[in-house]
N, C-alpha and C positions, 0 to 999 in steps of 0.2 A: 433595445440591449438584449442580449441573450443572457439567460442565467447560467452560471456554473456551479457546479458541484464538485467537490474533491473526495476521493476515494483512498484510503489506506488498504490495500488488498494484501492478506496473508496468504502466501500460496505454500500449502504443508507438504511436507517432503514424504509424508506416510500415506497422502492419497487421500486423506480426510477432505471433506469439502473446504475451500476457500473461506476465510474471515475477512469480512469488508466492514470498515466504518466509515460512515459517509461525514461530511463536513462541509457547510457553505463556505466557510474561508479558508484560502489555501495554507495561512499561517498556521490554524489549528491543526490542519493535517500534518503540515510540516513538523509542528511539533510533536505529534502522536508518533511519526516515523523517526523522529531524532531519539525517542527513547529507547528504540530498538537498535541502534549503530552499533551496539557492541554485545548483541544478543549471543549467548553461547548455548541456547537451548536445545539446540539441534532439532527444534520442532519444523523448521521454515526451509524451505528451499529458495526463497526469495520474498521480499517484501516490496512492494510497489506502490508509488504514489501516482495517482490517475486522475485527470480531469475528465470531467464529464459536461458536455455541453450540447444541447440539444439532444439527436440520437446518437452522437458521435462520443468515442471516448479515446483518450491517448495517454499513454505513459510517460510521465514526466520523469521520474527517479525510479532507477531498481537498484536495491541492496541484494546482493547475492551472497549465499553462507556455503562454504564448504562442508560437505560431509566430513563427519569426524570418524 
């Protein structure tokens, strides 16, 4: 059985490095993502939920924000 890990990646609009938070359980990552669904900070271009399995990663969900 292959180990999977989940990442919530915050892609910043100002060009600063991405912020990444890693989780063993998808539910935990989804909960973290959900907290930001109404984010109006203007800091992020998008927030992604990524699954990492072996040497591969795939974006499962993307929340995109419109610049103000």
